[in-house]
C-alpha positions as CSV (number, residue, x, y, z in Angstrom):
1,M,70.1,-38.1,-13.6
2,W,70.5,-41.9,-13.3
3,Q,68.5,-44.4,-11.3
4,C,71.4,-46.4,-9.8
5,L,71.3,-49.7,-7.9
6,I,74.3,-50.6,-5.8
7,I,74.6,-54.2,-4.7
8,E,77.5,-54.2,-2.2
9,D,77.9,-55.9,1.2
10,D,80.7,-53.7,2.4
11,K,78.9,-50.9,4.3
12,E,81.7,-48.4,4.1
13,N,82.2,-48.9,0.4
14,A,78.5,-48.8,-0.3
15,R,78.2,-45.5,1.7
16,Y,81.1,-44.0,-0.2
17,L,79.5,-44.9,-3.6
18,A,76.0,-43.8,-2.6
19,N,77.2,-40.5,-1.1
20,G,79.3,-39.7,-4.2
21,L,76.6,-40.5,-6.7
22,T,74.0,-38.7,-4.7
23,E,76.1,-35.5,-4.6
24,L,76.3,-35.7,-8.4
25,G,72.5,-35.6,-8.5
26,H,71.8,-39.3,-9.1
27,A,69.1,-41.4,-7.4
28,V,70.6,-44.3,-5.5
29,N,69.4,-47.5,-3.8
30,V,71.7,-49.8,-1.9
31,C,71.2,-53.6,-1.3
32,S,73.7,-55.3,1.0
33,D,73.2,-58.9,-0.1
34,G,72.6,-61.0,-3.2
35,V,69.0,-62.0,-2.4
36,T,67.6,-58.5,-2.0
37,G,69.9,-57.2,-4.7
38,L,68.5,-59.7,-7.3
39,D,65.0,-59.0,-6.2
40,S,65.5,-55.2,-6.7
41,A,67.3,-55.7,-10.0
42,M,64.4,-57.7,-11.4
43,K,61.4,-55.7,-10.0
44,E,62.6,-52.1,-10.5
45,H,63.8,-50.0,-13.5
46,W,67.5,-49.0,-13.2
47,D,69.7,-47.1,-15.6
48,I,72.7,-48.9,-14.2
49,I,73.7,-51.5,-11.6
50,I,76.9,-51.4,-9.6
51,L,77.5,-55.0,-8.6
52,D,80.0,-56.4,-6.1
53,R,81.2,-59.9,-7.2
54,I,81.4,-61.5,-3.7
55,L,78.2,-61.3,-1.7
56,P,76.7,-63.0,1.3
57,N,73.6,-65.2,1.5
58,H,74.8,-67.7,-1.1
59,V,73.9,-65.5,-4.1
60,D,77.1,-64.0,-5.5
61,G,77.5,-61.3,-8.2
62,L,78.0,-63.8,-11.0
63,S,74.8,-65.6,-10.1
64,I,72.9,-62.3,-10.2
65,L,74.4,-61.5,-13.5
66,S,73.5,-64.8,-15.0
67,T,70.0,-64.7,-13.7
68,I,69.1,-61.2,-14.9
69,R,70.5,-61.8,-18.3
70,A,68.7,-65.2,-18.7
71,L,65.5,-63.4,-17.9
72,G,66.1,-60.7,-20.5
73,K,67.2,-57.8,-18.4
74,T,69.6,-55.5,-20.4
75,T,70.4,-53.0,-17.7
76,P,74.1,-52.1,-17.8
77,V,76.1,-53.7,-15.0
78,L,79.4,-52.6,-13.8
79,V,81.1,-55.3,-11.7
80,L,83.3,-54.3,-8.8
81,S,85.7,-56.9,-7.4
82,A,89.0,-57.4,-5.5
83,L,89.6,-60.3,-7.8
84,S,92.0,-58.9,-10.4
85,A,93.3,-61.9,-12.4
86,V,92.6,-62.0,-16.1
87,D,90.4,-65.1,-15.7
88,D,88.4,-63.4,-13.0
89,R,87.7,-60.4,-15.3
90,V,86.8,-62.7,-18.2
91,D,84.4,-64.6,-16.0
92,G,82.7,-61.4,-14.9
93,L,82.2,-60.2,-18.5
94,R,81.1,-63.6,-19.8
95,A,78.5,-63.9,-17.0
96,G,76.9,-60.7,-18.4
97,G,78.8,-57.8,-17.0
98,D,79.3,-54.8,-19.2
99,D,82.4,-53.6,-17.5
100,Y,84.7,-54.8,-14.7
101,L,86.5,-52.5,-12.2
102,V,89.0,-53.8,-9.8
103,K,89.1,-52.6,-6.1
104,P,90.5,-50.3,-5.0
105,F,89.3,-47.9,-7.6
106,S,89.1,-44.2,-8.4
107,F,85.7,-42.7,-8.0
108,T,86.3,-40.5,-11.0
109,E,87.1,-43.5,-13.2
110,L,84.0,-45.3,-11.9
111,V,81.7,-42.4,-12.8
112,A,83.3,-42.1,-16.2
113,R,82.8,-45.9,-16.9
114,M,79.2,-45.6,-15.7
115,D,78.6,-42.6,-18.0
116,A,79.9,-44.6,-20.9
117,L,77.7,-47.6,-20.2
118,V,74.5,-45.5,-19.7
119,R,75.2,-43.5,-22.9
120,R,75.8,-46.7,-24.8
121,M,72.4,-48.1,-23.8
122,R,70.4,-45.0,-24.8
123,P,72.5,-43.0,-27.2
124,N,69.5,-41.4,-28.8
125,Q,67.3,-41.4,-25.8
126,E,69.1,-39.1,-23.4
127,I,66.4,-37.4,-21.2
128,K,66.7,-33.6,-21.5
129,E,63.3,-32.4,-20.4
130,L,60.4,-33.8,-18.4
131,R,56.9,-32.2,-18.9
132,I,53.5,-32.6,-17.4
133,A,50.8,-30.0,-17.9
134,D,52.5,-26.6,-17.5
135,L,55.4,-28.0,-15.4
136,V,58.7,-28.3,-17.3
137,V,61.9,-29.7,-15.8
138,N,65.2,-29.5,-17.7
139,V,67.3,-32.4,-16.3
140,T,70.5,-31.1,-17.7
141,T,70.4,-27.5,-16.4
142,Q,68.2,-28.4,-13.4
143,K,65.8,-25.5,-14.3
144,V,62.2,-25.8,-13.3
145,L,59.3,-23.8,-14.8
146,R,55.6,-23.8,-13.8
147,A,53.4,-21.9,-16.3
148,G,56.6,-20.2,-17.5
149,T,57.6,-19.0,-14.0
150,P,61.0,-20.2,-12.7
151,I,61.0,-22.2,-9.5
152,T,64.1,-22.5,-7.3
153,L,64.6,-26.0,-5.7
154,Q,67.3,-27.3,-3.4
155,P,69.2,-30.3,-4.8
156,Q,67.3,-32.9,-2.9
157,E,64.0,-31.2,-3.8
158,F,65.0,-31.4,-7.5
159,R,65.9,-35.1,-7.2
160,L,62.5,-35.8,-5.5
161,L,60.7,-33.9,-8.3
162,V,62.5,-35.7,-11.1
163,Y,61.8,-39.1,-9.5
164,L,58.1,-38.2,-9.2
165,M,58.0,-37.1,-12.8
166,L,59.7,-40.2,-14.0
167,N,56.9,-42.1,-12.3
168,T,54.0,-39.8,-13.5
169,G,50.6,-41.3,-12.8
170,R,52.1,-44.1,-10.5
171,T,51.9,-44.2,-6.7
172,V,55.3,-43.8,-5.2
173,T,55.5,-45.2,-1.7
174,R,57.4,-43.5,1.2
175,T,59.7,-46.5,1.3
176,M,60.6,-46.1,-2.4
177,L,61.4,-42.4,-1.8
178,L,63.5,-43.1,1.2
179,E,65.5,-45.8,-0.5
180,T,65.9,-44.1,-3.8
181,I,66.3,-40.4,-2.9
182,W,68.0,-40.7,0.5
183,G,69.8,-44.0,-0.2
184,Y,69.2,-45.5,3.2
185,N,66.4,-46.4,5.6
186,F,64.8,-44.1,8.1
187,D,62.7,-45.1,11.1
188,P,59.4,-46.1,9.5
189,Q,57.7,-43.6,11.8
190,S,59.9,-40.7,10.5
191,N,58.0,-37.9,8.8
192,V,61.0,-36.7,6.7
193,I,59.3,-37.7,3.5
194,D,56.0,-35.9,4.4
195,V,58.0,-32.8,5.3
196,Q,60.0,-32.8,2.0
197,V,57.0,-33.5,-0.2
198,S,55.1,-30.7,1.6
199,R,57.9,-28.3,0.9
200,L,58.1,-29.4,-2.7
201,R,54.3,-29.1,-3.2
202,R,54.3,-25.6,-1.8
203,K,56.8,-24.6,-4.5
204,I,55.4,-26.5,-7.4
205,D,51.6,-26.0,-6.8
206,A,51.6,-22.6,-5.3
207,G,49.2,-20.4,-7.3
208,A,48.7,-23.0,-10.0
209,V,45.3,-23.6,-11.6
210,R,45.5,-27.3,-10.7
211,P,47.8,-29.1,-8.2
212,L,50.0,-31.8,-9.6
213,I,51.4,-33.4,-6.5
214,H,48.8,-35.5,-4.7
215,T,48.8,-37.7,-1.5
216,V,47.6,-41.2,-2.0
217,R,46.1,-42.0,1.4
218,G,47.8,-44.9,3.2
219,A,50.2,-45.5,0.3
220,G,52.4,-42.5,-0.7
221,Y,52.3,-39.8,-3.4
222,T,51.7,-39.4,-7.0
223,L,52.4,-36.6,-9.5
224,A,49.6,-36.4,-12.0
225,D,47.4,-34.0,-14.0
226,L,44.2,-35.5,-12.7
227,P,41.8,-34.3,-15.4
228,E,44.0,-36.5,-17.8
229,P,44.8,-39.5,-15.6
230,D,46.1,-41.5,-18.5
231,G,48.7,-38.9,-19.4
232,A,52.4,-39.3,-18.7
233,A,55.3,-36.9,-18.5
234,A,56.7,-36.3,-22.0
235,I,60.3,-37.2,-22.4
236,L,62.0,-35.1,-25.0
């Protein structure tokens, strides 16, 4: 599963990309302008960024690329653009893009290019399993075990669990979960996150010696083995 940031002002195209990647099991966050896109690119960890070249608010894709590269960010960036001339593609790559795909494009080709970029960045660090205490998650097969007992999760529950495990010991806010797992914003008063976490907690912590999913009052949630607060999910 990848953590994907999409910076795209075309709502229809952004929705198309987000829905397609989410269906493949990836976590997606969408920013619709250059300012918020640059902020998210710098503050959060992403496996890959899909970046539209032409953006509103006076911060275009090439400016974002130049900035994040100048500040040492090595996150793979796939540039999307309707500008197809050779000089345009060269400009995108020279600004720091790792690949350049011209619109309109094939979703299958986009995913193949993304896969190549992610594998290139971590050829020997592909995450296969996540572990904390007696909870084991196989990211490839999507099998979940707690104390050796299989747990069946729905696709969205699985993505939620993986995101929590990748952030073991950290507080994950409701906003972070909404934007990353669902890919769009809900009414802040919505209880969708609480309902989904509650369902996941019943499956993961039912009958266990110690609970692993905890509510951080007024902030969000954390997945942690509390007797060992400094521990982190092992990545194998």
